[in-house]
N, C-alpha and C positions, 0 to 999 in steps of 0.2 A: 108724741111723735116726739118730742125735742128731749125726753127722758131715752126715749129707744134710739135714736143718735147718741147721746151721752156713755149710754150702757155699750154701743157696739164699739164708739173709739176707747173705750176701757178696754173691751177686750180685744181690738189691736194693738193698744201697747201691750199688752198679756203675751199677744202673740208673738210681736217683734221684738219680744224680749227674751222668748226663750230660745237655746241653741237648737240647730237642724238637728233632726235625728235622719239626717237622710246621708251615708256616708259619703257616696259619690256627687255630692253637689258640689266639691270644688277642685274636684283630681283634676280636671286640666284648666285647672285656675293659678296664672302667675303672677309675681307679683306688680304691683297698681304700675302701669306705664308714667314715665317721670314728663312732667310737661315742661318746657323752656321758656323761658323772657327772653326770647330772639325776635329776630323778624320769622314772618311766616314760610316764607319761600323767596330765596335765593330770585327769584324772578322781581321780587317787590321788593327791595333792599328795606324801602323805607317803612313797611308798613308795620306796625306792632300792636301792643295792648297799650294805648295811650291814653290817658284823661280828655285830655285835651281832642282826641276825636272826633269830629263832628257829628251833630245829630241826623242827618241824613245819613251818615257810613253807619249809624250803629241800627237805624231804624231798616236801612236797606237787609243789613244783617239778618233780620227778621224772618225775610221773606225769602220763603220756596216758589217757585213757582214753574208750572210744567211748560212748555215752549210750543203746544200745539201737534201740530204735523211736520215739524220742519225736521229737515237729516241731514240740512247744512245751514250757512250761515252765507248773505251775500254783505255786499260791500254796504250797500242801503239800508239792511236789516234794520228794522227800529229799535229789535231786540239789543244791537250793539252800543245805541245811545243809553237803555236804559241799564246796561252793564257799568258804563263808564262814569254815569253821572249816581252811581252808588246807589240804585234802589232794588238790587238782587242779590240777596246771599247764598242762593242754591238753586240747581237746575234740579228737577226731576225728571226722567227718561222713561220712558213708554214704548211700546214695541214699534207701535207711529211712526218712531224717531230714529226706527233702523232699516237702511233701504234693504230691500229686495236681492241687492246686485253688491258685490264688492263690500256685505254689510258689515265686517271687522275694520276694515281699513277707515270707508266713510264716516264710522261710527266714532272711532279715534280721532278722525279730524275734525268732527265736528265738536265735539269735546277739548281739544286744545282750541280751537277756534273761540270756544267761548271761556274758555281760563284766558286767554291771549288779550281780550278782550273786556276783562272783568278788572276791577282794581284793586280787590284784594280777591283772595284766590277762593274758587266755589266751591263747595259742599257740590258735589256731582255725584246724583242718588237716583236709585232704582231698587224698585222691588224685584229682589231675586229669591222669593222662598224655596224653590222648587216644585213640582208638580205643578198644580193648573194657575198658580203667580209665579211665570218663568218668560219673564220677557226674553230673554238671550234665547230664544228656541234652536233646537238643533236644524229646524230647517234652512237658519240662516247660516249656518258652519259653527254654532257655540256649542259649549259643551254640555250633556247630559246633566241635569238636577233633579236626581228624583223630591218627594213631598216628603215633609216632618214627619205622616204618617206611617209611609212604608219606611223610612230610618229607624222611626220608634220602633218598630213591629220587631223588628231584626233586633232593635237594642245592642247594637255595638256599635263602640263609641268611634271604632277603628274606621268601621264603614262611612260612619260623618263623614270624619277628618276626612276621607281620601276623596270623597264627593265634593265635599265643601273646599280641601284646597285646592281641585280641581276649578272650580266656580272662581274661589277669591283670586287664584293666578289671575284669569281670566280679566276678573274684573278690572285687576291693578294694571293690568297690560292697554287696557284701555279708557284708562283715567279715570274710572268709576272709584270715588273714594268712599262710599257712604252708602250700605247695605241697610235697606228697610227690613230687618230680619237678623235673628231666626223670633220665629212668633212665641213663644210662652204661654200661652192659650190652652186651658187643659180641656179635654174633650170631655166633658162633663157630660155633654147634651148631643148623645151620636145622632139626632134628627136637626141640628145647628145647620142652619140653610147657608152661614157664613163661612164654618170654619170647619167643625167637621167635616159637611157635606165635600169639601175640598182638598179633605187630607191634610189641612194646613196645620194641627198638631203633633207633636209627636208621640202625647198619650194622653190618658185623665191622668196619671200619677206623676204627680208634682217631684217627685224624684228624679223621674224618667225625664221630665220633660227639663229640668234644671240638668241633669246630668250631658243630654246632648247638646241643650243650650251651651251651657259652658265649653265643649268642644267645638262647636260651632263658631264664636266667638273667638276663641285664641287661635283655630286659623284664620280667620278672618285680620287679625290681628298680625300674623308671621307675614302676611303681605299686605302690610299699611293699610289695609281698609278696615273702617270702622262700622261700627253697628248699632241698630236700634230693635230694641225690646218691643212687643207691642202685645195686646192690644191693652194699655192698663186702665182701667183695674182688674179686667179680667172678660174677655169676649166668646168663652167657650160654652157657657151656661145658656146663651141667649135662645132665643126660640124667631129672632127674627134677624131680618139685615136692615144694618143703619144705614147702608146706601140708597136705601128707599123710604128710610122714615125711621122717629123716633123709636126706641129699642130698651125698653124696661126691665131688666133682668133683677128686679128686686125682691121677688118671688123664688126664683132659680140660684143667684147668685151663692157659691160659696168661698168663706174664709179662707179657704186650702188654694182659690185662685190668686192670694199674695204672696206664698210660697216661693215659688221660681224669682218673682221679683226680689225677696228679701234673702235670701241667698245669695242669688248672681250682684246685688248689691254690695252686697258684704264682701264679696270677692275680691271688688275693688276693680273689677275689668268691663264695668258698664260705661260704656259711651254715651249713650243717651237712649229714653224710653218715650214712645208714641204714647199720646193719649186716645180710650175708646169714647166713641160719641153715644154710650149709652146711661140711662137712667139707672141709678142704685138708692134706693131711700135710706136704708141701711147707712149709707155714709154720706148721702146728702139729703138731708129732710125737704130741701126746697126742690129738688128732682129736678137741677137741672145737669146736663149731660156731663160726664166727666169732666170733656173737653171744656166747657165753658164752668165748670167749677173750681171754685177755689179750695173749698171743703175737702175735695179729694185730691187734687194736685199740690198744693200747701200743706195742708194739714195733715195727710198721710202720705203720698209720696216723700218730701220734700223733709216734713219735721218728723215723722214717725217713722218711715223706712230710710230717713237719713240719705236718701239720694242729691245730690249735688251737683250732677251732670245737665248737660240738654234736654229740655222737655221738647219736643216735637208734638204738634196737632195732627191729625189724622187729616184727611184732604177737609178742607172747610168748604168744600162744596156738595158732598156728598147732602142728601136730603135730608138727613137727620138735625140737620145744624140749617142749612141755606132755607129746606124750607117752613123753619120754623122759630128760626132768631133773628134774621136778615142779616145783612153783609156787617154794617155796622157796628150793629148791636154784638154781631159774635165776634168780631175780632175785639172790640173794647172786653167783651167778656173774657175772653179768652186771653189776655195778655194780663188782663187783672187776678186772674184765677193762676199764673203761673206757666203759660207756654209761653216759650223762648222763640220757636220758628213757626209759624204758622204755613202751613203747607195747600196750595193752590194749584192741583193737578190740571186742570182745563181739560179733563176730561167731559164735558157738558157741551150742549150744541153752541153756535157760534155767537147765538145774541146774548147766552150767559157768562161765557170767554175776558176773562179781566186779565189786565197790565198788571205789570209789576210796578209802575208807578201810579197807579190808582189807589192801590192798597197800600202803599207809600204816605200816596197823601194823606188819607183817610187818620193813618197812625198818626202824621205828622199834628193833623189838625185837632187830633184828640189831645197830644200833647199842650199845641199852643192855648186850650181851651181849659188843660184842668183837670179834664177827665183820667188822663193818666200822666202818671210823674216821671219826669226825667231820672229818677232814680232807678224808675223800675223797668226805663228801657237799657239803662247803662247795666241792669242785673245780669239780663240776656244778655246786653253786650260782651259783655266780660266771662260768659259761660261759652258760647258759641266761638270767643276767638281763642279759647284755653284750651278746647275743641281740636281747632282749626290747626293749633299749633302742636297737638298731642302727639307723641311718635312713642314707638314702638321697640 
């Protein structure tokens, strides 16, 4: 198995060293956005990237949390104390956080209240791929966003830009600054129960996927909204859903699933990448899911594909992780693997929901015990804060 793994690594090295044969892969890319070493937000003039920032603050920036079914904050909300005590770096919103009446205004106020109570500007994130994965639905008065499959079938970037412009403008107006899109999985398995079934992939052709993903990123950036590519190293060939359990793609995965990542990373426009909870023995012979695999995240994504940005986990409460690796073990493994932001969506039963302060305490205890080094926390903190400062 080690020889096979070594051969695969050599193959990937040769693969990423080749120039792309896809002329459209950078059509919509622009110059790399410049980051600036200035305060993150005029509202917080004292907040910048400083070596002396506290460990509590640094760990908190690594935590992205779902806020259950809140559509507003009241003055006594326990979430406010977590925000003010540096336990949270980002919020992930779902349809359940959208009020059925006055949806736009109520959601905008919720986001403003969250930001107002945070010591550092938050990532306010949402899954807005379009199609089936569309939180801001038309029935609440929001804009239409078709699926990636719909746009890929039309295969006209002007159409992709048109719909994405409407979406990105709306996100910016609400105060949402981070979108878990575009999906760059390849629709290699037409029976895939979580990607192809829901129309979440632009195409099985990596050139088409790259072209439309680049257009989506460029359009989001025009409105100041950052994007996250997903699901690395490729979920499109899978035969099962990682929400329900471990998914092994060893026998289906194809190296061309890395092509969109390779080309988009080279363009300099990738803000962040989300990991997949999938097992691929060709990439990691220990059979750890990508989210927990240092081989996949550090060796392949960071060292081979040369990605320097922020790595987000997929939801750590999905059964592929939570039912097989345990809370503390999965947190430790993911951070050591190279994940910068751990996502806990809290889309689980009430008894399984978790507070940011609990996650924070686990990580802090691991630093105190030497299981995770402060240097490793600093690496993630620097990447996160630079992304929060990034302007377009």
